[in-house]
Each structure stands twice: as structure tokens, then as C-alpha cells.
VEXMI-941733 format. One record per residue: residue in three letters; residue number from 0; x, y, z of N, C-alpha, C in turn. Coordinates in steps of 0.1 Angstrom, whole numbers, plus 5000, padded with zeros to 4 digits. Example, Ala and Ser with C-alpha at 12.3 -4.5 7.8 and 13.67 -1.06 7.14 Angstrom:
BEGIN
> ALA,0,5132,4943,5078,5123,4955,5078,5132,4967,5078
> SER,1,5128,4978,5071,5137,4989,5071,5129,5000,5079
% end
This chain:
BEGIN
> MET,0,5108,5311,4979,5104,5298,4974,5108,5286,4983
> ILE,1,5120,5288,4988,5125,5277,4998,5116,5277,5010
> ARG,2,5112,5289,5015,5104,5289,5027,5090,5282,5024
> LEU,3,5085,5284,5012,5072,5278,5008,5074,5263,5007
> LEU,4,5085,5259,5001,5088,5244,5000,5088,5238,5014
> LEU,5,5096,5244,5023,5096,5238,5037,5083,5238,5044
> ARG,6,5075,5249,5041,5062,5250,5048,5053,5239,5043
> LEU,7,5052,5237,5030,5043,5226,5025,5047,5212,5029
> ARG,8,5060,5210,5030,5065,5197,5035,5061,5195,5050
> ARG,9,5063,5205,5057,5059,5204,5072,5044,5202,5073
> ALA,10,5036,5209,5064,5022,5208,5065,5017,5193,5061
> ALA,11,5024,5187,5051,5021,5174,5047,5024,5164,5059
> ARG,12,5035,5166,5066,5038,5157,5077,5027,5159,5088
> GLN,13,5023,5171,5091,5013,5173,5101,4999,5167,5097
> ALA,14,4996,5169,5084,4983,5164,5080,4982,5148,5081
> ARG,15,4993,5142,5079,4993,5127,5080,4990,5122,5094
> ALA,16,4991,5131,5104,4988,5126,5118,4976,5133,5124
> LEU,17,4968,5140,5116,4956,5147,5122,4945,5137,5124
> PRO,18,4939,5137,5136,4929,5127,5139,4915,5130,5135
> SER,19,4912,5141,5129,4898,5144,5125,4897,5152,5113
> LYS,20,4885,5152,5106,4883,5159,5094,4883,5174,5097
> GLU,21,4878,5178,5108,4878,5192,5112,4892,5198,5111
> LEU,22,4901,5191,5117,4915,5196,5117,4921,5196,5103
> LEU,23,4917,5186,5094,4921,5186,5080,4916,5199,5073
> LEU,24,4904,5202,5075,4898,5214,5069,4905,5226,5074
> ALA,25,4908,5227,5087,4916,5239,5092,4929,5240,5085
> GLU,26,4936,5228,5083,4949,5228,5077,4948,5233,5062
> ILE,27,4938,5229,5055,4936,5233,5042,4934,5249,5041
> SER,28,4926,5254,5051,4924,5268,5051,4937,5276,5054
> ARG,29,4946,5270,5062,4959,5276,5066,4968,5277,5053
> GLN,30,4967,5267,5045,4975,5267,5033,4969,5273,5020
> GLY,31,4958,5279,5022,4951,5285,5011,4956,5299,5008
> ALA,32,4954,5303,4995,4958,5316,4991,4946,5325,4988
> SER,33,4948,5337,4985,4937,5347,4982,4929,5343,4970
> ASP,34,4935,5335,4960,4928,5332,4948,4919,5320,4949
> GLY,35,4918,5315,4961,4909,5303,4963,4916,5290,4960
> ARG,36,4929,5290,4960,4937,5277,4957,4947,5275,4968
> ILE,37,4953,5263,4968,4965,5261,4977,4976,5270,4973
> VAL,38,4983,5276,4983,4993,5285,4980,5004,5280,4971
> ARG,39,5009,5288,4962,5019,5283,4953,5029,5295,4950
> ALA,40,5041,5291,4946,5052,5300,4945,5052,5305,4930
> ASP,41,5057,5317,4928,5060,5323,4915,5073,5317,4910
> PRO,42,5073,5309,4899,5085,5304,4894,5094,5313,4886
> LEU,43,5089,5325,4883,5097,5334,4874,5110,5338,4880
> PRO,44,5112,5342,4893,5125,5346,4897,5135,5334,4896
> ALA,45,5131,5322,4900,5140,5311,4899,5144,5308,4884
> ILE,46,5135,5310,4875,5138,5308,4861,5148,5318,4856
> VAL,47,5146,5331,4860,5155,5341,4856,5169,5338,4862
> VAL,48,5170,5334,4874,5183,5331,4880,5189,5319,4873
> ALA,49,5182,5309,4869,5187,5298,4862,5193,5302,4848
> VAL,50,5186,5310,4841,5190,5315,4828,5203,5323,4829
> LEU,51,5203,5332,4839,5215,5341,4840,5227,5332,4845
> ALA,52,5225,5323,4854,5236,5314,4858,5241,5306,4847
> THR,53,5233,5301,4838,5237,5293,4826,5245,5302,4817
> ILE,54,5241,5315,4815,5249,5324,4806,5263,5326,4812
> VAL,55,5263,5328,4826,5276,5330,4832,5285,5318,4831
> ALA,56,5279,5306,4833,5287,5294,4832,5293,5292,4818
> ALA,57,5286,5296,4807,5291,5295,4794,5302,5305,4792
> TRP,58,5300,5317,4797,5310,5328,4796,5323,5324,4803
> ARG,59,5322,5319,4815,5334,5315,4823,5341,5303,4817
> HIS,60,5333,5294,4811,5340,5283,4804,5348,5287,4792
> GLN,61,5343,5297,4784,5350,5302,4773,5363,5309,4777
> ALA,62,5362,5315,4789,5374,5322,4795,5384,5313,4801
> GLY,63,5381,5300,4801,5390,5290,4807,5389,5289,4822
> GLU,64,5379,5295,4828,5377,5294,4843,5367,5283,4845
> ASP,65,5371,5270,4844,5362,5259,4846,5356,5258,4860
> GLY,66,5364,5262,4870,5359,5261,4883,5347,5271,4885
> GLN,67,5348,5283,4881,5337,5293,4882,5326,5288,4873
> ALA,68,5329,5282,4861,5318,5278,4853,5310,5267,4859
> LEU,69,5317,5258,4866,5310,5247,4873,5301,5252,4885
> ALA,70,5307,5262,4892,5299,5268,4903,5286,5275,4897
> ALA,71,5287,5282,4886,5276,5289,4880,5266,5278,4875
> LEU,72,5271,5267,4870,5262,5257,4865,5254,5250,4876
> LEU,73,5261,5248,4888,5254,5243,4899,5243,5252,4904
> VAL,74,5245,5265,4904,5235,5275,4908,5223,5274,4898
> ALA,75,5226,5273,4885,5215,5271,4875,5207,5259,4878
> LEU,76,5213,5248,4881,5206,5235,4884,5198,5237,4896
> LEU,77,5203,5243,4907,5195,5245,4919,5183,5254,4917
> ALA,78,5185,5265,4910,5174,5274,4907,5163,5267,4898
> GLY,79,5168,5259,4889,5158,5252,4881,5150,5241,4888
> ALA,80,5157,5235,4898,5150,5225,4906,5140,5230,4916
> LEU,81,5142,5242,4921,5133,5247,4931,5119,5248,4927
> PRO,82,5115,5253,4915,5101,5253,4912,5095,5239,4911
> VAL,83,5103,5229,4906,5098,5215,4905,5096,5210,4919
> ALA,84,5105,5212,4928,5104,5207,4942,5092,5213,4949
> ALA,85,5090,5226,4946,5078,5233,4953,5065,5228,4947
> PHE,86,5065,5225,4934,5052,5219,4929,5050,5205,4934
> ALA,87,5061,5197,4936,5059,5184,4941,5055,5184,4956
> ALA,88,5060,5193,4964,5056,5195,4977,5041,5199,4979
> ARG,89,5037,5207,4970,5023,5212,4970,5014,5200,4966
> ARG,90,5018,5192,4956,5010,5181,4952,5010,5170,4963
> ARG,91,5021,5168,4970,5021,5159,4981,5012,5163,4992
> PHE,92,5012,5176,4995,5003,5180,5006,4988,5177,5003
> ILE,93,4984,5180,4991,4970,5178,4987,4967,5163,4987
> ASP,94,4976,5154,4982,4974,5140,4982,4973,5134,4997
> THR,95,4982,5140,5005,4982,5135,5019,4969,5139,5026
> VAL,96,4964,5151,5024,4951,5155,5030,4940,5146,5025
> LEU,97,4939,5143,5013,4928,5135,5007,4929,5120,5012
> THR,98,4942,5115,5013,4943,5101,5017,4940,5100,5032
> GLN,99,4944,5110,5040,4941,5110,5054,4926,5110,5057
> SER,100,4919,5118,5049,4905,5119,5050,4898,5106,5047
> ALA,101,4903,5099,5037,4897,5086,5034,4900,5075,5045
> MET,102,4912,5076,5050,4916,5067,5061,4907,5069,5074
> LEU,103,4904,5082,5076,4896,5085,5088,4882,5080,5086
> ASP,104,4877,5079,5074,4863,5074,5071,4863,5059,5075
> ARG,105,4874,5052,5074,4875,5037,5076,4881,5034,5090
> GLY,106,4884,5044,5098,4890,5041,5110,4905,5036,5109
> LEU,107,4912,5039,5099,4926,5035,5097,4935,5046,5102
> ALA,108,4946,5042,5107,4956,5051,5113,4970,5046,5111
> ALA,109,4979,5054,5107,4994,5050,5105,5000,5049,5119
> VAL,110,5007,5038,5121,5013,5036,5134,5028,5033,5132
> ASP,111,5036,5036,5143,5050,5033,5143,5052,5018,5148
> CYS,112,5062,5011,5143,5064,4997,5146,5079,4994,5145
> ASP,113,5083,4983,5152,5096,4978,5151,5096,4969,5138
> GLY,114,5101,4975,5127,5100,4968,5114,5106,4955,5113
> PRO,115,5119,4954,5117,5126,4941,5116,5119,4930,5125
> ARG,116,5115,4934,5137,5109,4924,5146,5096,4920,5140
> LEU,117,5087,4929,5135,5075,4925,5130,5076,4916,5117
> TRP,118,5086,4919,5109,5089,4910,5098,5093,4896,5102
> ARG,119,5101,4895,5113,5104,4881,5118,5092,4874,5123
> ASP,120,5083,4881,5130,5071,4875,5135,5062,4870,5123
> TRP,121,5060,4878,5113,5052,4874,5102,5058,4864,5093
> ARG,122,5072,4864,5092,5079,4854,5084,5076,4840,5089
> ALA,123,5075,4839,5103,5073,4826,5109,5059,4820,5106
> VAL,124,5050,4828,5100,5036,4823,5097,5033,4823,5082
> PHE,125,5038,4834,5075,5035,4835,5061,5047,4834,5052
> PRO,126,5046,4825,5042,5058,4823,5034,5062,4835,5024
> ASP,127,5052,4844,5022,5055,4855,5013,5066,4864,5019
> PHE,128,5069,4864,5032,5079,4872,5038,5093,4866,5037
> GLU,129,5094,4854,5031,5107,4847,5029,5114,4853,5017
> ARG,130,5117,4865,5017,5123,4872,5005,5136,4880,5010
> GLY,131,5145,4882,5000,5156,4891,5002,5168,4884,5009
> ASP,132,5179,4892,5008,5192,4887,5014,5195,4895,5026
> GLU,133,5191,4907,5027,5194,4915,5039,5184,4927,5040
> GLY,134,5184,4934,5051,5176,4946,5052,5161,4944,5052
> GLN,135,5156,4932,5056,5141,4930,5056,5135,4937,5067
> THR,136,5124,4945,5064,5117,4953,5074,5103,4957,5069
> ILE,137,5095,4959,5078,5081,4965,5076,5083,4980,5078
> ASP,138,5084,4988,5067,5087,5002,5069,5075,5011,5068
> ARG,139,5063,5005,5066,5051,5013,5066,5039,5004,5072
> LEU,140,5032,5010,5081,5021,5002,5087,5009,5010,5090
> VAL,141,4997,5006,5086,4985,5013,5088,4975,5003,5094
> GLU,142,4969,5005,5106,4961,4996,5112,4947,5001,5113
> GLY,143,4937,4991,5114,4923,4995,5115,4915,4982,5117
> GLU,144,4903,4982,5112,4894,4971,5114,4886,4969,5101
> TRP,145,4881,4957,5099,4872,4954,5088,4861,4945,5094
> SER,146,4849,4945,5088,4837,4938,5093,4833,4927,5084
> ASP,147,4829,4916,5089,4824,4905,5081,4809,4907,5078
> GLU,148,4803,4897,5072,4789,4898,5069,4780,4899,5081
> SER,149,4784,4893,5092,4776,4894,5104,4778,4907,5112
> GLY,150,4787,4915,5108,4790,4928,5115,4801,4926,5125
> LEU,151,4807,4914,5126,4818,4912,5136,4831,4919,5131
> ALA,152,4837,4927,5140,4849,4935,5136,4862,4926,5137
> HIS,153,4871,4927,5128,4884,4920,5128,4895,4930,5125
> LYS,154,4907,4928,5130,4918,4936,5128,4924,4935,5114
> ILE,155,4929,4946,5109,4936,4946,5096,4948,4955,5097
> ALA,156,4959,4951,5091,4971,4959,5091,4976,4959,5077
> CYS,157,4976,4971,5071,4982,4974,5058,4996,4977,5059
> TYR,158,5005,4971,5051,5019,4972,5053,5027,4974,5040
> ARG,159,5039,4979,5041,5049,4978,5030,5061,4971,5035
> PHE,160,5064,4960,5028,5076,4951,5031,5087,4955,5022
> SER,161,5099,4958,5028,5111,4962,5020,5122,4952,5023
> TRP,162,5130,4949,5013,5141,4940,5014,5152,4944,5004
> VAL,163,5164,4939,5006,5175,4941,4997,5180,4928,4991
> GLU,164,5181,4928,4978,5187,4917,4971,5201,4920,4967
> VAL,165,5210,4910,4970,5224,4912,4968,5229,4903,4957
> ARG,166,5235,4908,4947,5240,4900,4936,5255,4902,4934
> GLN,167,5262,4891,4933,5277,4892,4931,5280,4889,4917
> SER,168,5289,4896,4911,5294,4894,4898,5309,4897,4897
> SER,169,5315,4890,4887,5329,4891,4885,5332,4895,4871
> SER,170,5342,4903,4869,5347,4907,4855,5362,4908,4855
> THR,171,5367,4908,4843,5381,4908,4841,5385,4921,4834
> ASP,172,5394,4929,4840,5398,4942,4834,5408,4940,4823
> ALA,173,5414,4951,4817,5423,4950,4806,5436,4943,4810
> ASP,174,5440,4944,4823,5452,4938,4828,5451,4923,4831
> GLY,175,5439,4917,4829,5436,4903,4833,5433,4901,4847
> LYS,176,5431,4911,4855,5427,4909,4869,5412,4908,4871
> GLN,177,5409,4899,4880,5395,4896,4884,5390,4907,4893
> ARG,178,5378,4912,4890,5372,4922,4897,5358,4918,4902
> GLU,179,5356,4918,4915,5343,4914,4921,5334,4926,4923
> ASP,180,5322,4926,4919,5313,4937,4920,5301,4932,4928
> THR,181,5295,4940,4937,5284,4937,4945,5273,4947,4942
> GLN,182,5262,4942,4938,5250,4951,4934,5239,4948,4944
> ARG,183,5234,4959,4950,5223,4958,4960,5211,4965,4954
> THR,184,5200,4958,4954,5187,4964,4949,5176,4963,4959
> THR,185,5170,4974,4962,5159,4975,4972,5146,4972,4965
> GLN,186,5138,4962,4971,5125,4958,4965,5114,4961,4975
> HIS,187,5102,4962,4970,5091,4965,4979,5079,4956,4975
> ARG,188,5071,4952,4985,5059,4945,4983,5049,4950,4993
> HIS,189,5036,4950,4989,5026,4956,4998,5015,4945,5001
> GLY,190,5007,4947,5011,4997,4938,5014,4990,4941,5027
> VAL,191,4982,4932,5032,4975,4933,5045,4976,4920,5052
> VAL,192,4976,4921,5065,4975,4910,5075,4963,4912,5083
> VAL,193,4954,4902,5083,4941,4903,5089,4939,4892,5099
> SER,194,4930,4894,5109,4926,4884,5118,4913,4878,5112
> LEU,195,4911,4865,5115,4899,4858,5109,4892,4851,5120
> ALA,196,4879,4850,5118,4870,4841,5126,4858,4837,5117
> PRO,197,4856,4825,5115,4863,4813,5120,4877,4811,5113
> PRO,198,4885,4802,5119,4898,4799,5113,4897,4793,5099
> LEU,199,4908,4796,5091,4908,4792,5077,4921,4787,5073
> THR,200,4922,4776,5066,4935,4771,5060,4934,4770,5045
> LEU,201,4941,4780,5038,4940,4780,5024,4951,4789,5018
> ALA,202,4956,4785,5007,4966,4793,5000,4963,4794,4985
> VAL,203,4963,4807,4980,4960,4809,4966,4970,4819,4961
> SER,204,4978,4815,4951,4989,4824,4947,4992,4823,4932
> GLU,205,4996,4834,4926,5001,4835,4912,5016,4837,4912
> VAL,206,5023,4837,4923,5037,4840,4923,5046,4829,4928
> ARG,207,5040,4819,4934,5047,4808,4940,5038,4795,4942
> LYS,208,5044,4784,4945,5037,4772,4947,5032,4772,4962
> PRO,209,5019,4771,4964,5014,4772,4978,5020,4761,4987
> LYS,210,5023,4765,4999,5029,4755,5009,5017,4749,5017
> MET,211,5010,4740,5010,4998,4734,5017,4999,4719,5013
> PRO,212,4993,4711,5022,4993,4696,5020,4987,4691,5007
> VAL,213,4976,4698,5002,4969,4692,4991,4967,4703,4980
> PRO,214,4972,4701,4968,4969,4710,4957,4955,4708,4952
> TRP,215,4950,4719,4946,4936,4719,4942,4934,4727,4929
> SER,216,4925,4723,4921,4921,4730,4909,4906,4732,4908
> THR,217,4902,4742,4901,4888,4745,4899,4884,4743,4885
> ALA,218,4871,4744,4882,4866,4743,4868,4867,4756,4861
> SER,219,4870,4767,4868,4871,4780,4861,4884,4781,4854
> ILE,220,4883,4784,4841,4895,4785,4832,4903,4797,4836
> GLU,221,4896,4809,4837,4902,4821,4841,4909,4820,4854
> PHE,222,4903,4814,4864,4909,4812,4877,4921,4803,4876
> GLY,223,4920,4792,4869,4931,4782,4869,4943,4787,4861
> GLU,224,4941,4795,4851,4952,4800,4843,4961,4810,4851
> ARG,225,4955,4816,4862,4962,4826,4869,4968,4821,4882
> TRP,226,4960,4813,4890,4963,4810,4903,4966,4795,4905
> ARG,227,4974,4792,4915,4976,4779,4920,4970,4778,4935
> VAL,228,4964,4767,4938,4956,4766,4951,4962,4754,4959
> GLY,229,4962,4757,4972,4966,4746,4981,4957,4747,4993
> ALA,230,4953,4736,4999,4944,4736,5011,4948,4724,5020
> ALA,231,4941,4724,5032,4944,4713,5041,4939,4700,5036
> SER,232,4928,4699,5029,4922,4687,5024,4914,4690,5011
> GLU,233,4911,4680,5003,4903,4682,4991,4889,4686,4995
> MET,234,4884,4680,5005,4870,4683,5009,4869,4698,5013
> GLN,235,4879,4702,5021,4878,4716,5026,4880,4726,5014
> ALA,236,4889,4723,5004,4890,4732,4993,4877,4732,4985
> ALA,237,4871,4721,4983,4859,4720,4975,4847,4728,4982
> ARG,238,4847,4728,4995,4836,4735,5002,4839,4750,5003
> LEU,239,4852,4754,5003,4856,4768,5004,4855,4775,4991
> LEU,240,4860,4768,4980,4861,4775,4967,4848,4772,4959
> THR,241,4837,4777,4964,4824,4775,4957,4825,4784,4944
> PRO,242,4816,4782,4935,4816,4791,4923,4815,4806,4926
> SER,243,4807,4809,4936,4806,4824,4939,4819,4829,4945
> VAL,244,4826,4821,4953,4839,4825,4959,4849,4826,4948
> VAL,245,4849,4817,4938,4859,4817,4927,4856,4829,4919
> GLN,246,4844,4833,4916,4841,4845,4909,4845,4857,4916
> THR,247,4844,4857,4929,4849,4869,4937,4864,4870,4936
> PHE,248,4871,4859,4936,4886,4859,4934,4889,4865,4920
> VAL,249,4882,4861,4910,4885,4866,4896,4883,4881,4896
> GLU,250,4872,4886,4901,4869,4900,4901,4879,4908,4910
> THR,251,4883,4903,4921,4893,4909,4929,4906,4910,4922
> GLY,252,4910,4899,4916,4923,4898,4909,4925,4908,4898
> ARG,253,4914,4913,4893,4915,4923,4882,4921,4937,4888
> HIS,254,4920,4938,4901,4925,4951,4907,4940,4950,4911
> PHE,255,4946,4938,4911,4959,4936,4917,4969,4929,4907
> ARG,256,4982,4931,4910,4992,4923,4903,5000,4915,4912
> ALA,257,5004,4903,4908,5012,4893,4916,5005,4891,4929
> LEU,258,4993,4887,4929,4985,4885,4941,4988,4871,4948
> ASP,259,4989,4872,4961,4993,4860,4969,4985,4860,4982
> LEU,260,4978,4849,4985,4970,4848,4997,4974,4836,5004
> HIS,261,4975,4837,5018,4979,4826,5026,4971,4828,5039
> PHE,262,4962,4819,5042,4955,4819,5055,4959,4807,5063
> ALA,263,4962,4810,5076,4967,4799,5085,4960,4802,5098
> GLY,264,4950,4794,5101,4943,4795,5114,4935,4808,5114
> ASP,265,4938,4816,5125,4930,4828,5127,4937,4841,5122
> GLN,266,4947,4839,5113,4954,4850,5106,4955,4847,5091
> GLY,267,4955,4858,5084,4957,4857,5069,4965,4868,5064
> CYS,268,4972,4865,5053,4981,4876,5046,4977,4876,5031
> ILE,269,4974,4888,5026,4972,4890,5012,4982,4900,5007
> SER,270,4991,4896,4998,5002,4905,4994,5001,4907,4978
> PHE,271,5007,4918,4974,5006,4921,4959,5017,4931,4956
> SER,272,5019,4934,4943,5029,4944,4939,5024,4958,4939
> ASP,273,5011,4960,4939,5006,4974,4937,5008,4982,4950
> ASP,274,5011,4995,4948,5014,5004,4960,5003,5014,4963
> ASP,275,4991,5012,4957,4980,5021,4959,4968,5015,4965
> LEU,276,4970,5006,4975,4959,5000,4982,4949,5010,4988
> LEU,277,4955,5021,4994,4947,5031,5001,4944,5043,4992
> GLY,278,4945,5041,4979,4942,5051,4969,4928,5054,4968
> ARG,279,4924,5066,4966,4910,5070,4965,4905,5068,4950
> ALA,280,4892,5066,4948,4887,5064,4935,4889,5077,4927
> ASP,281,4889,5089,4933,4890,5101,4926,4904,5107,4926
> ALA,282,4914,5098,4928,4928,5103,4930,4933,5109,4917
> ARG,283,4929,5104,4905,4934,5109,4893,4928,5122,4889
> ARG,284,4917,5126,4895,4911,5139,4892,4917,5150,4901
> ARG,285,4928,5155,4896,4936,5165,4904,4929,5178,4905
> THR,286,4931,5184,4917,4926,5198,4919,4934,5204,4930
> ASP,287,4934,5218,4930,4940,5225,4940,4931,5236,4945
> ARG,288,4918,5236,4941,4909,5246,4946,4904,5242,4960
> LEU,289,4903,5253,4968,4900,5251,4982,4886,5245,4984
> ASP,290,4876,5250,4976,4862,5246,4978,4861,5231,4974
> GLU,291,4867,5227,4964,4866,5213,4960,4873,5204,4970
> LEU,292,4885,5208,4975,4892,5200,4985,4884,5199,4997
> ARG,293,4877,5210,5002,4869,5209,5013,4857,5199,5011
> TRP,294,4851,5199,4999,4840,5190,4996,4845,5176,4996
> ARG,295,4857,5173,4991,4862,5159,4991,4865,5154,5005
> VAL,296,4870,5163,5013,4873,5159,5027,4860,5156,5035
> ARG,297,4850,5164,5033,4837,5162,5040,4830,5150,5035
> SER,298,4831,5146,5022,4824,5135,5017,4831,5122,5020
> THR,299,4824,5111,5019,4830,5097,5022,4836,5092,5009
> ALA,300,4849,5090,5009,4856,5086,4997,4856,5070,4996
> THR,301,4857,5065,4984,4858,5051,4982,4872,5047,4978
> MET,302,4876,5036,4983,4889,5030,4981,4887,5017,4973
> PRO,303,4888,5017,4960,4884,5005,4952,4891,4993,4956
> LYS,304,4904,4994,4958,4912,4982,4960,4910,4976,4974
> LEU,305,4909,4985,4984,4906,4980,4997,4892,4975,4998
> ASP,306,4883,4981,4991,4869,4975,4991,4869,4962,4985
> ALA,307,4877,4960,4974,4877,4947,4967,4883,4936,4976
> LEU,308,4893,4939,4984,4899,4929,4993,4889,4926,5004
> THR,309,4882,4936,5009,4872,4934,5020,4861,4925,5015
> THR,310,4856,4927,5002,4846,4918,4997,4851,4904,4996
> LEU,311,4863,4902,4992,4869,4888,4991,4870,4882,5005
> LEU,312,4874,4889,5015,4875,4884,5028,4862,4880,5034
> ARG,313,4852,4888,5031,4838,4884,5036,4833,4872,5029
> ALA,314,4836,4870,5016,4832,4858,5009,4839,4846,5015
> LEU,315,4852,4847,5018,4859,4835,5023,4854,4832,5037
> CYS,316,4852,4842,5046,4848,4840,5059,4834,4834,5059
> ASP,317,4825,4838,5050,4812,4832,5049,4813,4817,5045
> ALA,318,4822,4814,5036,4824,4800,5032,4830,4792,5043
> ALA,319,4839,4798,5050,4846,4791,5062,4836,4788,5073
> ALA,320,4826,4797,5075,4816,4795,5085,4808,4782,5083
> GLY,321,4806,4779,5070,4799,4767,5067,4806,4754,5070
> LEU,322,4819,4755,5072,4827,4743,5076,4827,4740,5090
> GLN,323,4822,4749,5098,4823,4747,5113,4812,4737,5117
> ALA,324,4815,4729,5127,4806,4719,5132,4795,4727,5140
> ARG,325,4783,4723,5136,4771,4730,5143,4768,4722,5156
> PRO,326,4764,4730,5166,4761,4723,5179,4749,4714,5178
> GLU,327,4749,4703,5186,4738,4694,5186,4726,4701,5192
> PRO,328,4714,4699,5186,4702,4705,5192,4699,4699,5205
> ALA,329,4693,4707,5214,4689,4702,5227,4678,4693,5226
> PRO,330,4678,4682,5234,4667,4672,5233,4654,4679,5237
> PRO,331,4643,4674,5231,4629,4681,5233,4625,4678,5247
> ILE,332,4617,4687,5253,4612,4685,5266,4600,4676,5265
> PRO,333,4600,4665,5273,4589,4656,5272,4575,4662,5276
> ASN,334,4565,4658,5269,4552,4663,5272,4545,4655,5283
> ARG,335,4539,4662,5292,4533,4655,5304,4522,4646,5300
> LYS,336,4516,4649,5289,4504,4640,5284,4509,4627,5280
> ALA,337,4523,4626,5277,4528,4613,5272,4529,4603,5283
> PHE,338,4528,4607,5296,4529,4598,5307,4515,4596,5313
> PRO,339,4512,4584,5318,4499,4581,5324,4498,4588,5338
% end
């Protein structure tokens, strides 16, 4: 069972880096069993070992041999944990294959990055990265492209931002001595950083007050109850947040929690608390059958949350295009008949 556990973990790591669906299909076949499913371990031997070790632990404890009882109990815990770990590794392999397949459909790829340095670069532009006391880093990065209404491609980077919050507390023990305690909690936040054309200056947030010169409100009650808006000017906000754009915001917001948007020039950041941006629409329909896995890999999967963000970006870029100054038309060519 331990060999199977290590095998599936290694297969999941390899599947995350495969560059084509053909290689994903080959990896599924390699991990298939004769019953038409992903290979799985028989949990019966581990269960028997766990039961016998528990009986031995109770017997040695009654005999006063607590050291031997503790050792037998540890063996029981290890034997009982092995089937659970093997099942989790098997599930992780399947989820990794399906997620990698959907990423290949959209031209997305996981990349290595200097997390602390990238965080410092983004913090200088986007206020949502001004969080935490220590350990700020971008520990997961997926890059690709998205297209606006005109078909123009723009860069997109899906990230996970991690930081550590430090809290100091003091307490008094029974002897009257002060005791200082330090508690560190790791937090995560997810989002995308995108390139924009034309440039856009706008902030819409439900987690903080936008750092923009002019606050703005709309006539939509549902929008106003959830978000606060800031823009470069009232005229710009009124022309950007048209009724159709506001409705797109409302529909997109139903997919996310703690949504925050900040657009500054030719870059924008959309962050949220959800951790399943790249999740497939069929992620909840679990399966381990080889034929169904192959069918899902070959088909084009939908990513509801990523698609909702792309729809919002297209609506904003289309509205921003209307703010651009149009070139003056060329003067008409004079007609020869107008001259004697």
C-alpha cells in the first residue's frame, strides 16, 4: 500500500506538468487497473494490522508495559491512516488530471516564480497586497491569456497570496508572573492580475474603502449594498458603470466571496477568498472509471468562475474603450469641379 501511495503522488506531480492531452491520456492508462478503474489498494490488510495492534496495545497496558502499549498504538494509528492516505492520493491524482486538462484548453500553465519579489512588485501597485505582518509571498502562479471582445489577447496571472498574521497576548499564571504568548496564523487570498487595453482607473470593493480620488454610487440597490466604488472622476465613473456593466458586476459577484477589484492604468487586480477559480463545472461529479476520465480529458471543460471573471473584464474593457478620444477625421478631398 505504501508503494501505491508513493506511486500515485508521483503521478499527480507529473500530471501537473504534462503539456498535452495525449500525455494526460497516457498517464491515465498507466494508472489504470484491470477492472477499468484507477488503481486502488486493498484496505483489508491494513485494517487487520490496525485491529491486532490495538488489541496488543490494550493487553500490554493491562500488563503495566506502557512503553510497549504506546508502540503498539502507534502501529495501529499508522496502519489505520494508510488506507485514508492512499484514497486521498488517488483522488488527488484524478483531480490533478482533470484540472490540467481544463488548463490546457485555455492555454494556462503553472510557472515557478520568486514569490516575495513578485509580492513586493504587486504591492506597489495594488492595495489588496498590503496585508500581513510577515511571510508575504505569492506561492502559486498560473499564467495564460484572455481575449477581449475584439479578439485582442491580454496576459492573465492567477495567483495565491499567502501571509502570516502575528498576535501578541499576555497572561498571568498562578504565581503572578506575566507570560507573553505569540500566535502566528497563515492566511490565503486568491485572485488574478491582468493586463488591460485601453487603460482603466477604477476600484470596486466589498472588503475595504477604495483608494481612489472620487467615491461613487449607483442606482442599483443590490450593487450598492455590497460594493463601494472609487474612480478618477465622477464623469469617468458614470461612463464606465453603465447599467449593463453594473448588472455584469452583480452576476459575477454571485460566484465569489470578499471580491475586490483595483484597476490602475494598463494593469488590474481582482482578488477574492474563494480557492476554486480554476475548478471545473463537473468537479463535484466524482468518478474513477477510465472511460469517463478519458472522455472528460478529450472534451472541453468549462470553468464557471474563470469564465465569469472574463465576462466582467470584457464588459469593463468595452466600456473603457468608449472613454478614449477618437481621432479627428481626415479633411475631405476637394472636388475639382468646385474650382473654375
